[in-house]
DODORO-88537 format. One record per atom (N, C-alpha, C, O, CB): y negated, x negated, z; residue in three letters. Coordinates in nm, 3 decimals. Glycine has a CB too. Layout:
BEGIN
(pt (Y X Z) "ALA"),
...
END
This chain:
BEGIN
(pt (-11.343 -16.307 6.671) "MET"),
(pt (-11.481 -16.297 6.628) "MET"),
(pt (-11.568 -16.357 6.737) "MET"),
(pt (-11.535 -16.346 6.856) "MET"),
(pt (-11.521 -16.149 6.597) "MET"),
(pt (-11.673 -16.417 6.700) "SER"),
(pt (-11.760 -16.481 6.798) "SER"),
(pt (-11.862 -16.383 6.853) "SER"),
(pt (-11.888 -16.277 6.795) "SER"),
(pt (-11.830 -16.602 6.735) "SER"),
(pt (-11.919 -16.421 6.966) "GLU"),
(pt (-12.029 -16.342 7.022) "GLU"),
(pt (-12.145 -16.337 6.924) "GLU"),
(pt (-12.221 -16.240 6.922) "GLU"),
(pt (-12.075 -16.400 7.158) "GLU"),
(pt (-12.158 -16.441 6.843) "GLN"),
(pt (-12.264 -16.446 6.743) "GLN"),
(pt (-12.249 -16.332 6.642) "GLN"),
(pt (-12.347 -16.268 6.604) "GLN"),
(pt (-12.262 -16.582 6.670) "GLN"),
(pt (-12.125 -16.307 6.600) "THR"),
(pt (-12.101 -16.196 6.506) "THR"),
(pt (-12.127 -16.063 6.575) "THR"),
(pt (-12.182 -15.972 6.514) "THR"),
(pt (-11.957 -16.201 6.452) "THR"),
(pt (-12.087 -16.051 6.700) "GLY"),
(pt (-12.113 -15.929 6.775) "GLY"),
(pt (-12.262 -15.902 6.787) "GLY"),
(pt (-12.307 -15.788 6.775) "GLY"),
(pt (-12.052 -15.937 6.914) "GLY"),
(pt (-12.339 -16.009 6.811) "ALA"),
(pt (-12.485 -15.995 6.819) "ALA"),
(pt (-12.542 -15.954 6.684) "ALA"),
(pt (-12.636 -15.875 6.678) "ALA"),
(pt (-12.549 -16.126 6.866) "ALA"),
(pt (-12.485 -16.006 6.576) "TRP"),
(pt (-12.529 -15.969 6.441) "TRP"),
(pt (-12.504 -15.819 6.419) "TRP"),
(pt (-12.591 -15.749 6.367) "TRP"),
(pt (-12.454 -16.053 6.334) "TRP"),
(pt (-12.384 -15.771 6.457) "LEU"),
(pt (-12.353 -15.628 6.442) "LEU"),
(pt (-12.455 -15.543 6.518) "LEU"),
(pt (-12.504 -15.443 6.466) "LEU"),
(pt (-12.210 -15.598 6.491) "LEU"),
(pt (-12.485 -15.582 6.640) "ARG"),
(pt (-12.581 -15.507 6.722) "ARG"),
(pt (-12.719 -15.509 6.658) "ARG"),
(pt (-12.785 -15.405 6.651) "ARG"),
(pt (-12.587 -15.566 6.864) "ARG"),
(pt (-12.764 -15.625 6.612) "ARG"),
(pt (-12.897 -15.633 6.548) "ARG"),
(pt (-12.904 -15.546 6.423) "ARG"),
(pt (-13.003 -15.476 6.401) "ARG"),
(pt (-12.931 -15.778 6.512) "ARG"),
(pt (-12.799 -15.552 6.342) "GLU"),
(pt (-12.797 -15.470 6.219) "GLU"),
(pt (-12.802 -15.322 6.254) "GLU"),
(pt (-12.876 -15.246 6.191) "GLU"),
(pt (-12.670 -15.500 6.135) "GLU"),
(pt (-12.726 -15.280 6.353) "ARG"),
(pt (-12.724 -15.140 6.394) "ARG"),
(pt (-12.861 -15.099 6.446) "ARG"),
(pt (-12.916 -14.996 6.407) "ARG"),
(pt (-12.616 -15.116 6.501) "ARG"),
(pt (-12.916 -15.179 6.536) "GLU"),
(pt (-13.044 -15.146 6.596) "GLU"),
(pt (-13.159 -15.149 6.495) "GLU"),
(pt (-13.255 -15.073 6.508) "GLU"),
(pt (-13.073 -15.241 6.710) "GLU"),
(pt (-13.149 -15.238 6.395) "SER"),
(pt (-13.256 -15.245 6.295) "SER"),
(pt (-13.265 -15.116 6.213) "SER"),
(pt (-13.368 -15.087 6.152) "SER"),
(pt (-13.233 -15.365 6.202) "SER"),
(pt (-13.157 -15.040 6.212) "ARG"),
(pt (-13.155 -14.911 6.142) "ARG"),
(pt (-13.191 -14.796 6.233) "ARG"),
(pt (-13.198 -14.681 6.190) "ARG"),
(pt (-13.017 -14.888 6.081) "ARG"),
(pt (-13.212 -14.826 6.360) "GLY"),
(pt (-13.248 -14.722 6.457) "GLY"),
(pt (-13.129 -14.639 6.501) "GLY"),
(pt (-13.146 -14.526 6.548) "GLY"),
(pt (-13.352 -14.632 6.399) "GLY"),
(pt (-13.007 -14.692 6.486) "TRP"),
(pt (-12.886 -14.618 6.522) "TRP"),
(pt (-12.839 -14.658 6.660) "TRP"),
(pt (-12.830 -14.777 6.692) "TRP"),
(pt (-12.775 -14.642 6.419) "TRP"),
(pt (-12.808 -14.558 6.742) "ASP"),
(pt (-12.738 -14.587 6.867) "ASP"),
(pt (-12.589 -14.600 6.834) "ASP"),
(pt (-12.550 -14.580 6.719) "ASP"),
(pt (-12.765 -14.476 6.975) "ASP"),
(pt (-12.507 -14.631 6.931) "ARG"),
(pt (-12.365 -14.653 6.902) "ARG"),
(pt (-12.296 -14.526 6.850) "ARG"),
(pt (-12.217 -14.536 6.756) "ARG"),
(pt (-12.293 -14.703 7.026) "ARG"),
(pt (-12.321 -14.408 6.907) "PRO"),
(pt (-12.258 -14.289 6.851) "PRO"),
(pt (-12.296 -14.265 6.704) "PRO"),
(pt (-12.213 -14.222 6.624) "PRO"),
(pt (-12.296 -14.167 6.933) "PRO"),
(pt (-12.422 -14.294 6.669) "GLU"),
(pt (-12.462 -14.278 6.528) "GLU"),
(pt (-12.393 -14.382 6.441) "GLU"),
(pt (-12.354 -14.352 6.328) "GLU"),
(pt (-12.616 -14.291 6.513) "GLU"),
(pt (-12.375 -14.504 6.492) "MET"),
(pt (-12.302 -14.605 6.416) "MET"),
(pt (-12.160 -14.558 6.394) "MET"),
(pt (-12.105 -14.576 6.285) "MET"),
(pt (-12.303 -14.742 6.491) "MET"),
(pt (-12.100 -14.497 6.495) "ALA"),
(pt (-11.964 -14.442 6.481) "ALA"),
(pt (-11.961 -14.337 6.371) "ALA"),
(pt (-11.870 -14.338 6.288) "ALA"),
(pt (-11.916 -14.381 6.615) "ALA"),
(pt (-12.058 -14.247 6.369) "ARG"),
(pt (-12.063 -14.145 6.265) "ARG"),
(pt (-12.079 -14.208 6.127) "ARG"),
(pt (-12.018 -14.162 6.030) "ARG"),
(pt (-12.178 -14.046 6.291) "ARG"),
(pt (-12.159 -14.312 6.117) "GLN"),
(pt (-12.179 -14.381 5.989) "GLN"),
(pt (-12.049 -14.448 5.943) "GLN"),
(pt (-12.015 -14.444 5.825) "GLN"),
(pt (-12.291 -14.487 6.000) "GLN"),
(pt (-11.976 -14.510 6.036) "LEU"),
(pt (-11.849 -14.574 6.001) "LEU"),
(pt (-11.747 -14.470 5.957) "LEU"),
(pt (-11.674 -14.491 5.860) "LEU"),
(pt (-11.794 -14.655 6.120) "LEU"),
(pt (-11.742 -14.358 6.028) "ILE"),
(pt (-11.650 -14.251 5.991) "ILE"),
(pt (-11.681 -14.201 5.851) "ILE"),
(pt (-11.590 -14.184 5.770) "ILE"),
(pt (-11.658 -14.134 6.093) "ILE"),
(pt (-11.808 -14.178 5.821) "ALA"),
(pt (-11.848 -14.132 5.688) "ALA"),
(pt (-11.809 -14.236 5.582) "ALA"),
(pt (-11.762 -14.200 5.474) "ALA"),
(pt (-12.001 -14.105 5.683) "ALA"),
(pt (-11.829 -14.364 5.613) "ALA"),
(pt (-11.796 -14.469 5.517) "ALA"),
(pt (-11.646 -14.474 5.489) "ALA"),
(pt (-11.605 -14.488 5.374) "ALA"),
(pt (-11.844 -14.605 5.568) "ALA"),
(pt (-11.564 -14.463 5.593) "VAL"),
(pt (-11.419 -14.466 5.575) "VAL"),
(pt (-11.373 -14.343 5.497) "VAL"),
(pt (-11.290 -14.353 5.406) "VAL"),
(pt (-11.346 -14.474 5.711) "VAL"),
(pt (-11.426 -14.228 5.532) "ARG"),
(pt (-11.387 -14.104 5.461) "ARG"),
(pt (-11.428 -14.108 5.314) "ARG"),
(pt (-11.355 -14.058 5.229) "ARG"),
(pt (-11.451 -13.981 5.529) "ARG"),
(pt (-11.542 -14.167 5.286) "SER"),
(pt (-11.587 -14.174 5.146) "SER"),
(pt (-11.495 -14.262 5.062) "SER"),
(pt (-11.490 -14.249 4.940) "SER"),
(pt (-11.731 -14.227 5.139) "SER"),
(pt (-11.423 -14.350 5.127) "ARG"),
(pt (-11.328 -14.437 5.058) "ARG"),
(pt (-11.186 -14.382 5.063) "ARG"),
(pt (-11.092 -14.448 5.019) "ARG"),
(pt (-11.330 -14.576 5.120) "ARG"),
(pt (-11.170 -14.260 5.115) "GLY"),
(pt (-11.036 -14.202 5.126) "GLY"),
(pt (-10.951 -14.273 5.229) "GLY"),
(pt (-10.832 -14.293 5.209) "GLY"),
(pt (-10.967 -14.205 4.992) "GLY"),
(pt (-11.014 -14.313 5.340) "GLY"),
(pt (-10.950 -14.397 5.439) "GLY"),
(pt (-10.853 -14.332 5.536) "GLY"),
(pt (-10.799 -14.402 5.622) "GLY"),
(pt (-11.050 -14.460 5.515) "GLY"),
(pt (-10.828 -14.203 5.527) "GLY"),
(pt (-10.728 -14.140 5.612) "GLY"),
(pt (-10.778 -14.108 5.752) "GLY"),
(pt (-10.897 -14.087 5.774) "GLY"),
(pt (-10.610 -14.227 5.622) "GLY"),
(pt (-10.682 -14.104 5.846) "GLN"),
(pt (-10.710 -14.065 5.984) "GLN"),
(pt (-10.801 -14.165 6.054) "GLN"),
(pt (-10.792 -14.286 6.033) "GLN"),
(pt (-10.580 -14.051 6.060) "GLN"),
(pt (-10.889 -14.112 6.137) "LEU"),
(pt (-10.983 -14.193 6.212) "LEU"),
(pt (-10.990 -14.146 6.356) "LEU"),
(pt (-10.962 -14.030 6.385) "LEU"),
(pt (-11.123 -14.189 6.148) "LEU"),
(pt (-11.027 -14.237 6.447) "PRO"),
(pt (-11.053 -14.191 6.584) "PRO"),
(pt (-11.181 -14.107 6.586) "PRO"),
(pt (-11.258 -14.108 6.491) "PRO"),
(pt (-11.064 -14.312 6.682) "PRO"),
(pt (-11.201 -14.036 6.694) "GLY"),
(pt (-11.323 -13.958 6.710) "GLY"),
(pt (-11.442 -14.047 6.741) "GLY"),
(pt (-11.428 -14.168 6.762) "GLY"),
(pt (-11.306 -13.854 6.820) "GLY"),
(pt (-11.559 -13.985 6.743) "VAL"),
(pt (-11.684 -14.059 6.768) "VAL"),
(pt (-11.679 -14.130 6.903) "VAL"),
(pt (-11.722 -14.245 6.913) "VAL"),
(pt (-11.805 -13.963 6.762) "VAL"),
(pt (-11.627 -14.065 7.006) "LYS"),
(pt (-11.624 -14.125 7.139) "LYS"),
(pt (-11.538 -14.252 7.141) "LYS"),
(pt (-11.580 -14.354 7.194) "LYS"),
(pt (-11.571 -14.024 7.242) "LYS"),
(pt (-11.419 -14.246 7.082) "SER"),
(pt (-11.331 -14.363 7.077) "SER"),
(pt (-11.391 -14.474 6.993) "SER"),
(pt (-11.388 -14.591 7.030) "SER"),
(pt (-11.194 -14.325 7.023) "SER"),
(pt (-11.446 -14.437 6.879) "LEU"),
(pt (-11.505 -14.536 6.791) "LEU"),
(pt (-11.629 -14.599 6.854) "LEU"),
(pt (-11.656 -14.718 6.833) "LEU"),
(pt (-11.541 -14.473 6.655) "LEU"),
(pt (-11.705 -14.521 6.931) "THR"),
(pt (-11.821 -14.575 7.003) "THR"),
(pt (-11.776 -14.683 7.101) "THR"),
(pt (-11.843 -14.786 7.115) "THR"),
(pt (-11.896 -14.462 7.078) "THR"),
(pt (-11.664 -14.661 7.167) "HIS"),
(pt (-11.609 -14.763 7.258) "HIS"),
(pt (-11.570 -14.889 7.180) "HIS"),
(pt (-11.595 -15.000 7.226) "HIS"),
(pt (-11.486 -14.707 7.334) "HIS"),
(pt (-11.509 -14.871 7.062) "ASN"),
(pt (-11.474 -14.986 6.978) "ASN"),
(pt (-11.599 -15.064 6.937) "ASN"),
(pt (-11.600 -15.187 6.939) "ASN"),
(pt (-11.396 -14.940 6.852) "ASN"),
(pt (-11.704 -14.993 6.900) "ILE"),
(pt (-11.829 -15.058 6.861) "ILE"),
(pt (-11.881 -15.142 6.977) "ILE"),
(pt (-11.925 -15.255 6.956) "ILE"),
(pt (-11.936 -14.954 6.818) "ILE"),
(pt (-11.876 -15.090 7.097) "TYR"),
(pt (-11.917 -15.165 7.215) "TYR"),
(pt (-11.836 -15.295 7.225) "TYR"),
(pt (-11.892 -15.402 7.249) "TYR"),
(pt (-11.898 -15.080 7.343) "TYR"),
(pt (-11.703 -15.285 7.207) "ARG"),
(pt (-11.617 -15.403 7.213) "ARG"),
(pt (-11.648 -15.500 7.101) "ARG"),
(pt (-11.658 -15.621 7.124) "ARG"),
(pt (-11.470 -15.362 7.205) "ARG"),
(pt (-11.665 -15.449 6.978) "TRP"),
(pt (-11.693 -15.536 6.864) "TRP"),
(pt (-11.825 -15.610 6.883) "TRP"),
(pt (-11.836 -15.728 6.850) "TRP"),
(pt (-11.697 -15.455 6.735) "TRP"),
(pt (-11.924 -15.541 6.935) "GLU"),
(pt (-12.054 -15.605 6.959) "GLU"),
(pt (-12.046 -15.706 7.073) "GLU"),
(pt (-12.132 -15.793 7.086) "GLU"),
(pt (-12.160 -15.498 6.991) "GLU"),
(pt (-11.942 -15.695 7.154) "GLY"),
(pt (-11.919 -15.791 7.261) "GLY"),
(pt (-11.840 -15.912 7.217) "GLY"),
(pt (-11.823 -16.007 7.295) "GLY"),
(pt (-11.849 -15.725 7.374) "GLY"),
(pt (-11.790 -15.911 7.093) "GLY"),
(pt (-11.719 -16.027 7.041) "GLY"),
(pt (-11.575 -16.005 7.003) "GLY"),
(pt (-11.512 -16.096 6.951) "GLY"),
(pt (-11.724 -16.133 7.139) "GLY"),
(pt (-11.519 -15.884 7.028) "ASP"),
(pt (-11.381 -15.858 6.984) "ASP"),
(pt (-11.376 -15.849 6.833) "ASP"),
(pt (-11.474 -15.811 6.769) "ASP"),
(pt (-11.327 -15.727 7.048) "ASP"),
(pt (-11.263 -15.884 6.776) "GLY"),
(pt (-11.247 -15.884 6.630) "GLY"),
(pt (-11.249 -15.744 6.569) "GLY"),
(pt (-11.205 -15.647 6.631) "GLY"),
(pt (-11.118 -15.952 6.594) "GLY"),
(pt (-11.300 -15.736 6.449) "VAL"),
(pt (-11.308 -15.612 6.372) "VAL"),
(pt (-11.204 -15.621 6.260) "VAL"),
(pt (-11.201 -15.720 6.187) "VAL"),
(pt (-11.453 -15.588 6.314) "VAL"),
(pt (-11.120 -15.519 6.246) "SER"),
(pt (-11.019 -15.520 6.141) "SER"),
(pt (-11.084 -15.515 6.003) "SER"),
(pt (-11.201 -15.481 5.988) "SER"),
(pt (-10.922 -15.402 6.158) "SER"),
(pt (-11.006 -15.551 5.904) "GLN"),
(pt (-11.054 -15.546 5.765) "GLN"),
(pt (-11.105 -15.407 5.729) "GLN"),
(pt (-11.209 -15.393 5.664) "GLN"),
(pt (-10.942 -15.588 5.667) "GLN"),
(pt (-11.035 -15.305 5.772) "ARG"),
(pt (-11.074 -15.167 5.743) "ARG"),
(pt (-11.216 -15.138 5.792) "ARG"),
(pt (-11.297 -15.082 5.718) "ARG"),
(pt (-10.975 -15.069 5.809) "ARG"),
(pt (-11.245 -15.177 5.916) "TYR"),
(pt (-11.376 -15.148 5.971) "TYR"),
(pt (-11.482 -15.247 5.925) "TYR"),
(pt (-11.600 -15.212 5.920) "TYR"),
(pt (-11.369 -15.148 6.121) "TYR"),
(pt (-11.444 -15.369 5.890) "ARG"),
(pt (-11.542 -15.460 5.830) "ARG"),
(pt (-11.593 -15.399 5.700) "ARG"),
(pt (-11.713 -15.400 5.672) "ARG"),
(pt (-11.479 -15.601 5.804) "ARG"),
(pt (-11.500 -15.344 5.619) "LEU"),
(pt (-11.541 -15.280 5.494) "LEU"),
(pt (-11.625 -15.155 5.521) "LEU"),
(pt (-11.719 -15.126 5.447) "LEU"),
(pt (-11.417 -15.243 5.411) "LEU"),
(pt (-11.591 -15.081 5.626) "ALA"),
(pt (-11.671 -14.964 5.663) "ALA"),
(pt (-11.811 -15.004 5.706) "ALA"),
(pt (-11.908 -14.939 5.669) "ALA"),
(pt (-11.602 -14.884 5.774) "ALA"),
(pt (-11.821 -15.113 5.784) "TYR"),
(pt (-11.953 -15.163 5.822) "TYR"),
(pt (-12.033 -15.201 5.698) "TYR"),
(pt (-12.152 -15.169 5.688) "TYR"),
(pt (-11.940 -15.285 5.916) "TYR"),
(pt (-11.968 -15.268 5.603) "CYS"),
(pt (-12.039 -15.308 5.481) "CYS"),
(pt (-12.093 -15.186 5.407) "CYS"),
(pt (-12.207 -15.185 5.362) "CYS"),
(pt (-11.945 -15.388 5.388) "CYS"),
(pt (-12.010 -15.082 5.395) "ALA"),
(pt (-12.054 -14.960 5.327) "ALA"),
(pt (-12.169 -14.894 5.405) "ALA"),
(pt (-12.268 -14.851 5.346) "ALA"),
(pt (-11.936 -14.861 5.311) "ALA"),
(pt (-12.155 -14.887 5.537) "ALA"),
(pt (-12.259 -14.823 5.618) "ALA"),
(pt (-12.390 -14.901 5.613) "ALA"),
(pt (-12.498 -14.842 5.609) "ALA"),
(pt (-12.211 -14.810 5.764) "ALA"),
(pt (-12.380 -15.034 5.613) "PHE"),
(pt (-12.500 -15.117 5.611) "PHE"),
(pt (-12.552 -15.141 5.470) "PHE"),
(pt (-12.663 -15.192 5.453) "PHE"),
(pt (-12.472 -15.250 5.676) "PHE"),
(pt (-12.474 -15.105 5.369) "GLY"),
(pt (-12.517 -15.127 5.231) "GLY"),
(pt (-12.517 -15.275 5.193) "GLY"),
(pt (-12.606 -15.321 5.122) "GLY"),
(pt (-12.654 -15.070 5.210) "GLY"),
(pt (-12.416 -15.348 5.241) "ILE"),
(pt (-12.406 -15.491 5.210) "ILE"),
(pt (-12.273 -15.520 5.141) "ILE"),
(pt (-12.182 -15.438 5.142) "ILE"),
(pt (-12.420 -15.576 5.339) "ILE"),
(pt (-12.263 -15.636 5.083) "GLU"),
(pt (-12.139 -15.681 5.020) "GLU"),
(pt (-12.047 -15.741 5.127) "GLU"),
(pt (-12.096 -15.797 5.225) "GLU"),
(pt (-12.168 -15.786 4.907) "GLU"),
(pt (-11.915 -15.729 5.110) "PRO"),
(pt (-11.823 -15.789 5.207) "PRO"),
(pt (-11.848 -15.938 5.232) "PRO"),
(pt (-11.826 -15.986 5.343) "PRO"),
(pt (-11.681 -15.771 5.160) "PRO"),
(pt (-11.893 -16.010 5.132) "ALA"),
(pt (-11.922 -16.153 5.148) "ALA"),
(pt (-12.038 -16.176 5.245) "ALA"),
(pt (-12.052 -16.286 5.298) "ALA"),
(pt (-11.953 -16.216 5.013) "ALA"),
(pt (-12.120 -16.074 5.268) "ASP"),
(pt (-12.233 -16.087 5.358) "ASP"),
(pt (-12.198 -16.057 5.504) "ASP"),
(pt (-12.280 -16.079 5.594) "ASP"),
(pt (-12.343 -15.996 5.314) "ASP"),
(pt (-12.077 -16.008 5.526) "PHE"),
(pt (-12.031 -15.983 5.663) "PHE"),
(pt (-11.992 -16.118 5.723) "PHE"),
(pt (-11.919 -16.194 5.660) "PHE"),
(pt (-11.908 -15.881 5.666) "PHE"),
(pt (-12.041 -16.149 5.843) "PRO"),
(pt (-12.009 -16.281 5.902) "PRO"),
(pt (-11.859 -16.303 5.914) "PRO"),
(pt (-11.782 -16.210 5.940) "PRO"),
(pt (-12.075 -16.294 6.040) "PRO"),
(pt (-11.819 -16.427 5.896) "ARG"),
(pt (-11.678 -16.464 5.913) "ARG"),
(pt (-11.639 -16.450 6.058) "ARG"),
(pt (-11.722 -16.465 6.148) "ARG"),
(pt (-11.651 -16.607 5.862) "ARG"),
(pt (-11.512 -16.423 6.079) "GLN"),
(pt (-11.462 -16.413 6.216) "GLN"),
(pt (-11.331 -16.488 6.228) "GLN"),
(pt (-11.263 -16.511 6.128) "GLN"),
(pt (-11.444 -16.266 6.259) "GLN"),
(pt (-11.297 -16.526 6.349) "GLU"),
(pt (-11.173 -16.597 6.373) "GLU"),
(pt (-11.059 -16.497 6.375) "GLU"),
(pt (-11.060 -16.404 6.455) "GLU"),
(pt (-11.180 -16.677 6.505) "GLU"),
(pt (-10.961 -16.515 6.288) "SER"),
(pt (-10.850 -16.420 6.278) "SER"),
(pt (-10.766 -16.414 6.404) "SER"),
(pt (-10.702 -16.311 6.429) "SER"),
(pt (-10.762 -16.454 6.160) "SER"),
(pt (-10.764 -16.518 6.484) "ALA"),
(pt (-10.684 -16.519 6.605) "ALA"),
(pt (-10.730 -16.414 6.706) "ALA"),
(pt (-10.651 -16.372 6.791) "ALA"),
(pt (-10.687 -16.656 6.668) "ALA"),
(pt (-10.854 -16.373 6.698) "ARG"),
(pt (-10.906 -16.275 6.794) "ARG"),
(pt (-10.899 -16.133 6.742) "ARG"),
(pt (-10.940 -16.041 6.813) "ARG"),
(pt (-11.047 -16.309 6.830) "ARG"),
(pt (-10.849 -16.113 6.620) "LEU"),
(pt (-10.839 -15.977 6.567) "LEU"),
(pt (-10.738 -15.897 6.648) "LEU"),
(pt (-10.635 -15.949 6.689) "LEU"),
(pt (-10.800 -15.979 6.418) "LEU"),
(pt (-10.768 -15.772 6.669) "CYS"),
(pt (-10.676 -15.684 6.740) "CYS"),
(pt (-10.574 -15.630 6.639) "CYS"),
(pt (-10.612 -15.556 6.549) "CYS"),
(pt (-10.753 -15.567 6.811) "CYS"),
(pt (-10.447 -15.666 6.653) "PRO"),
(pt (-10.348 -15.626 6.552) "PRO"),
(pt (-10.326 -15.475 6.547) "PRO"),
(pt (-10.283 -15.424 6.444) "PRO"),
(pt (-10.217 -15.694 6.579) "PRO"),
(pt (-10.355 -15.401 6.656) "THR"),
(pt (-10.334 -15.258 6.655) "THR"),
(pt (-10.438 -15.187 6.569) "THR"),
(pt (-10.415 -15.073 6.528) "THR"),
(pt (-10.337 -15.203 6.796) "THR"),
(pt (-10.552 -15.250 6.542) "LEU"),
(pt (-10.654 -15.186 6.460) "LEU"),
(pt (-10.642 -15.223 6.313) "LEU"),
(pt (-10.701 -15.158 6.227) "LEU"),
(pt (-10.792 -15.224 6.510) "LEU"),
(pt (-10.566 -15.327 6.283) "CYS"),
(pt (-10.554 -15.370 6.144) "CYS"),
(pt (-10.460 -15.276 6.070) "CYS"),
(pt (-10.346 -15.255 6.111) "CYS"),
(pt (-10.502 -15.517 6.135) "CYS"),
(pt (-10.510 -15.221 5.963) "ARG"),
(pt (-10.428 -15.128 5.883) "ARG"),
(pt (-10.444 -15.161 5.738) "ARG"),
(pt (-10.385 -15.095 5.653) "ARG"),
(pt (-10.465 -14.981 5.910) "ARG"),
END
């Protein structure tokens, strides 16, 4: 994922007035509403958000969670380079 996408994630989060822990809570709620199974805690997910906003790749699971939390369609989520995706987060 590019730094451009990370900046987009940060702008979207900040435009809603959410700090990173609140973004984590929103993602957790979005995944749970879809029956998404086990999730990391807010502290761990907050660290992931920091990384994602810095340009690390977001797995399909969390891209969909971001879409649900932001109220957007998956097609509106910026494209990312698959080579930078973290394989341990892809489920």
